C-alpha positions as CSV (number, residue, x, y, z in Angstrom):
1,X,2.1,-10.0,-42.2
2,X,3.8,-9.6,-39.3
3,X,2.5,-9.0,-35.8
4,X,4.1,-5.8,-35.6
5,X,1.8,-4.4,-38.7
6,X,-1.1,-5.0,-36.3
7,X,-2.8,-1.9,-34.6
8,X,-5.1,-3.1,-31.9
9,X,-6.8,0.5,-32.4
10,X,-7.8,-0.5,-36.0
11,X,-9.2,-3.6,-34.8
12,X,-11.6,-1.5,-32.8
13,X,-12.3,0.4,-35.9
14,X,-13.1,-2.7,-37.7
15,X,-15.1,-4.4,-35.0
16,X,-17.3,-1.1,-34.8
17,X,-17.7,-0.8,-38.9
18,X,-19.0,-4.7,-38.6
19,X,-21.8,-3.6,-36.1
20,X,-22.7,-0.4,-37.8
21,X,-22.1,-0.8,-41.5
22,X,-21.7,2.9,-41.7
23,X,-18.4,4.7,-41.5
24,X,-20.4,7.7,-40.1
25,X,-22.2,5.8,-37.3
26,X,-19.1,3.8,-36.1
27,X,-17.1,7.1,-36.0
28,X,-19.8,8.4,-33.5
29,X,-19.9,5.4,-31.7
30,X,-16.2,5.3,-31.2
31,X,-15.7,9.3,-31.1
32,X,-14.0,9.9,-34.1
33,X,-14.2,12.2,-36.9
34,X,-15.0,11.2,-40.6
35,X,-11.5,11.9,-42.0
36,X,-9.9,9.4,-38.6
37,X,-12.4,6.8,-39.7
38,X,-11.4,6.8,-43.2
39,X,-7.7,6.9,-42.4
40,X,-8.3,4.1,-40.4
41,X,-10.4,2.0,-43.0
42,X,-7.7,2.7,-45.3
43,X,-5.0,1.3,-43.3
44,X,-7.3,-1.7,-42.3
45,X,-7.4,-2.3,-46.1
46,X,-3.6,-1.6,-46.7
47,X,-3.1,-4.5,-43.9
48,X,-5.3,-7.0,-44.7
49,X,-4.9,-6.4,-48.7
50,X,-8.5,-6.3,-49.1
51,X,-11.5,-4.0,-49.6
52,X,-12.9,-5.3,-46.4
53,X,-16.0,-3.2,-46.5
54,X,-17.8,-2.1,-49.9
55,X,-20.6,0.3,-50.0
56,X,-24.0,-1.1,-51.5
57,X,-26.8,1.5,-51.7
58,X,-26.5,2.9,-48.1
59,X,-24.6,0.5,-46.2
60,X,-20.9,-0.8,-45.8
61,X,-21.2,-4.4,-46.4
62,X,-18.4,-6.8,-45.1
63,X,-16.5,-8.7,-47.9
64,X,-15.9,-12.5,-47.4
65,X,-12.5,-11.5,-46.1
66,X,-13.9,-9.5,-43.4
67,X,-16.8,-12.0,-42.6
68,X,-14.1,-14.3,-41.9
69,X,-12.5,-12.0,-39.6
70,X,-15.0,-10.7,-37.6
71,X,-15.3,-13.5,-35.0
72,X,-11.8,-13.3,-34.4
73,X,-11.3,-9.7,-33.9
74,X,-14.2,-10.0,-31.7
75,X,-12.6,-12.7,-29.6
76,X,-9.3,-10.9,-29.5
77,X,-11.1,-7.5,-28.3
78,X,-13.2,-9.4,-25.6
79,X,-9.8,-11.1,-24.4
80,X,-8.5,-7.6,-24.0
81,X,-11.2,-6.5,-22.1
82,X,-11.7,-9.2,-19.9
83,X,-8.0,-10.4,-19.2
84,X,-6.0,-7.2,-19.7
85,X,-8.6,-4.1,-18.8
86,X,-9.8,-6.2,-15.7
87,X,-6.8,-6.3,-14.3
88,X,-6.1,-2.7,-14.9
89,X,-10.0,-1.9,-13.5
90,X,-8.9,-3.5,-9.9
91,X,-12.0,-4.2,-8.1
92,X,-11.5,-4.7,-4.1
93,X,-15.0,-6.0,-3.7
94,X,-14.1,-8.8,-6.1
95,X,-10.5,-9.4,-5.5
96,X,-9.0,-12.9,-3.6
97,X,-5.5,-11.3,-3.6
98,X,-3.7,-11.9,-0.1
99,X,-1.8,-8.4,0.7
100,X,1.0,-9.3,2.7
101,X,2.3,-6.1,4.8
102,X,5.7,-6.0,6.9
103,X,5.0,-3.9,10.1
104,X,6.7,-4.5,13.7
105,X,4.4,-5.4,16.6
106,X,3.3,-2.1,17.3
107,X,2.1,-1.9,14.1
108,X,0.2,-5.3,14.7
109,X,-1.4,-3.9,17.6
110,X,-1.9,-0.4,16.8
111,X,-2.5,-0.6,13.0
112,X,-3.7,-4.1,12.1
113,X,-7.2,-3.8,13.6
114,X,-8.3,-0.8,11.9
115,X,-6.9,-2.0,8.4
116,X,-8.0,-5.5,8.8
117,X,-11.9,-3.9,9.5
118,X,-11.6,-1.7,6.5
119,X,-10.4,-4.9,4.4
120,X,-13.3,-7.0,5.3
121,X,-15.5,-4.0,4.4
122,X,-14.1,-3.4,1.2
123,X,-12.6,-6.4,-0.1
124,X,-14.4,-9.2,1.6
125,X,-12.6,-11.8,-0.4
126,X,-9.0,-10.6,0.1
127,X,-6.5,-11.8,3.1
128,X,-4.2,-10.1,4.9
129,X,-0.8,-11.4,5.9
130,X,1.4,-9.4,8.3
131,X,5.3,-10.3,8.8
132,X,8.2,-8.6,10.1
133,X,11.9,-9.2,8.7
134,X,15.2,-7.5,8.8
135,X,15.8,-4.5,6.3
136,X,18.0,-6.5,4.0
137,X,15.4,-9.5,3.7
138,X,12.6,-7.0,3.3
139,X,14.1,-5.4,0.6
140,X,14.3,-8.5,-1.5
141,X,11.1,-9.8,-0.6
142,X,9.5,-6.2,-1.7
143,X,11.5,-6.6,-4.9
144,X,10.0,-10.0,-5.8
145,X,6.6,-9.3,-4.5
146,X,6.1,-11.3,-1.8
147,X,5.6,-7.9,0.4
148,X,3.4,-5.5,-0.8
149,X,4.3,-2.8,1.7
150,X,6.2,-1.9,4.8
151,X,4.8,0.2,7.5
152,X,6.1,1.9,10.4
153,X,9.9,3.4,11.1
154,X,12.2,1.6,9.0
155,X,15.4,4.1,8.9
156,X,17.2,1.3,7.1
157,X,15.1,1.2,4.2
158,X,17.3,3.7,1.9
159,X,17.0,1.3,-1.0
160,X,17.0,3.4,-4.6
161,X,14.1,1.0,-5.8
162,X,11.9,1.9,-3.0
163,X,9.3,4.6,-3.0
164,X,7.9,5.8,0.4
165,X,5.3,7.9,1.8
166,X,5.2,10.2,5.2
167,X,2.2,9.1,7.0
168,X,2.8,10.6,10.4
169,X,5.5,11.8,12.9
170,X,5.8,10.4,16.4
171,X,7.5,11.6,19.8
172,X,7.6,9.5,22.6
173,X,6.0,9.2,26.2
174,X,6.3,7.4,29.9
175,X,3.8,4.6,30.6
176,X,3.8,3.4,33.9
177,X,1.2,1.8,36.3
178,X,-1.6,4.0,37.6
179,X,-0.5,4.1,41.2
180,X,3.3,3.3,40.5
181,X,5.1,5.4,43.4
182,X,7.9,6.2,41.4
183,X,5.5,8.7,39.3
184,X,3.2,10.3,41.8
185,X,2.7,13.8,40.8
186,X,4.9,15.4,37.8
187,X,7.1,12.9,36.6
188,X,10.4,15.1,37.1
189,X,14.0,14.1,35.4
190,X,14.8,12.8,38.8
191,X,12.1,10.5,39.3
192,X,12.4,9.6,35.7
193,X,15.9,8.5,36.3
194,X,15.5,6.9,39.6
195,X,12.6,4.6,38.2
196,X,13.4,1.2,37.4
197,X,12.8,1.2,33.3
198,X,11.9,-1.9,31.2
199,X,13.5,-1.4,27.5
200,X,12.7,-3.1,24.5
201,X,15.5,-4.2,22.0
202,X,13.4,-4.4,19.0
203,X,14.5,-4.5,15.4
204,X,13.5,-1.3,14.8
205,X,15.6,2.0,15.4
206,X,12.8,4.0,17.7
207,X,14.6,2.9,20.9
208,X,17.9,3.5,19.7
209,X,16.7,6.9,18.6
210,X,15.6,7.6,22.2
211,X,18.7,6.3,23.9
212,X,21.0,8.5,21.9
213,X,19.2,11.5,23.0
214,X,19.5,10.4,26.2
215,X,23.3,9.5,26.1
216,X,24.0,12.9,24.2
217,X,22.4,15.0,27.2
218,X,24.4,12.9,29.7
219,X,21.4,10.7,31.2
220,X,21.6,7.5,32.0
221,X,18.2,5.3,32.8
222,X,18.2,2.3,35.2
223,X,16.9,-0.8,33.0
224,X,16.7,-3.8,35.1
225,X,14.5,-5.7,32.6
226,X,15.0,-5.7,28.9
227,X,12.6,-7.6,26.2
228,X,12.7,-8.1,22.6
229,X,9.0,-7.3,21.9
230,X,6.8,-4.5,22.6
231,X,3.8,-6.6,23.3
232,X,5.5,-7.7,26.5
233,X,5.0,-4.5,28.1
234,X,1.2,-4.7,28.0
235,X,1.6,-7.1,30.9
236,X,4.7,-5.9,32.5
237,X,4.0,-2.4,33.0
238,X,0.7,-2.7,34.7
239,X,2.3,-5.4,36.8
240,X,4.9,-3.9,38.4
241,X,6.7,-0.6,39.3
242,X,8.5,-0.6,35.9
243,X,8.0,2.4,33.6
244,X,8.5,2.4,29.8
245,X,9.4,5.1,27.4
246,X,7.5,4.3,24.1
247,X,6.2,6.0,20.8
248,X,3.2,8.2,21.5
249,X,1.0,5.8,19.5
250,X,1.8,2.7,21.5
251,X,1.4,5.0,24.8
252,X,-2.1,5.9,23.8
253,X,-3.0,2.4,23.0
254,X,-1.8,1.1,26.4
255,X,-3.5,3.7,28.1
256,X,-7.0,2.4,26.6
257,X,-6.5,-1.1,27.2
258,X,-4.4,-1.7,30.4
259,X,-4.0,0.0,33.7
260,X,-1.4,2.5,32.7
261,X,-1.2,6.2,32.7
262,X,0.6,8.3,29.9
263,X,3.6,11.1,31.1
264,X,5.2,13.4,29.2
265,X,8.8,13.0,29.1
266,X,10.8,15.2,31.4
267,X,13.1,16.2,28.6
268,X,12.6,17.2,24.8
269,X,11.4,14.2,23.1
270,X,13.2,13.0,19.8
271,X,10.9,12.7,16.8
272,X,10.4,10.0,13.8
273,X,8.6,9.2,10.8
274,X,6.1,6.7,10.2
275,X,5.9,5.7,6.8
276,X,5.0,3.2,4.2
277,X,7.2,1.7,1.7
278,X,6.8,-0.1,-1.5
279,X,9.1,-1.5,-4.4
280,X,9.1,0.7,-7.9
281,X,8.5,-2.5,-9.5
282,X,5.0,-2.5,-8.1
283,X,4.4,1.0,-8.4
284,X,2.0,0.9,-11.0
285,X,0.4,-2.4,-10.0
286,X,-3.6,-1.5,-9.7
287,X,-4.0,-3.7,-6.2
288,X,-0.8,-2.1,-4.8
289,X,-2.0,1.3,-5.4
290,X,-5.1,0.4,-3.6
291,X,-4.0,-1.1,-0.6
292,X,-1.5,2.1,-0.5
293,X,-4.5,4.1,-0.7
294,X,-6.5,2.4,2.3
295,X,-3.2,2.8,4.4
296,X,-3.1,6.5,3.5
297,X,-6.5,7.2,4.1
298,X,-6.7,5.4,7.6
299,X,-2.9,6.5,8.9
300,X,-1.8,9.4,7.4
301,X,-1.9,12.7,9.3
302,X,-1.1,15.7,8.3
């Protein structure tokens, strides 16, 4: 007998017959009709070259061959249920998996606290690992499974092996110290261009998007300070006369925790898409599907 000749569904029928000792009762327990059960029993007999179950009075009693097989079949079905189906039925409350998400420092400030809180509530044994890497390395990491998701603005992630889902769209706002003399009253274009700016040269592309818009309009800012991380703005903007142009979500965050105010830009703001990305290799993975669902539930704005 070859392994390809074994049908797992037939083993389920066999196990049900061992328990019920009745084709009718076993069929009822499995939700199968009498003809379907009779067909399955015929296939079992052919596969094992044995009658397997013989009617004696009102019962279908197992033959010696069936009695020998019963324990092994039950063990196989038990392993399928506990090792295979348990994996398919991912249970967040019981998982000890580490979820690795790639996000910028804006993501760490704005998204990570909420995501961590929900993770502690729904998957208390799980762990969360936040990383950041360049697009080429990120695609390789997602393909290998060392990064589960990427969240944020990643215009360079155009790999055919990636899925993407829109979470929100964002624009830009200006942030400045509450009593910044350059932005007293309405922030006009003249005041905006005259004020000293701090610019973030981050690995993402949102700043370049704004700079392209400025260049297209023929505007030039004075930028005496440049930093690599948005996190630096939490100290620089409240403590100096520097102003910054940042994504809306960061401007709102800064206005809540620092002595800063938000100001609409004196020109139309470009918009960009915030998405989550994952590799097609893990599209059907139950754990990956779960964490994607959590991100969607928390941060998708339609």
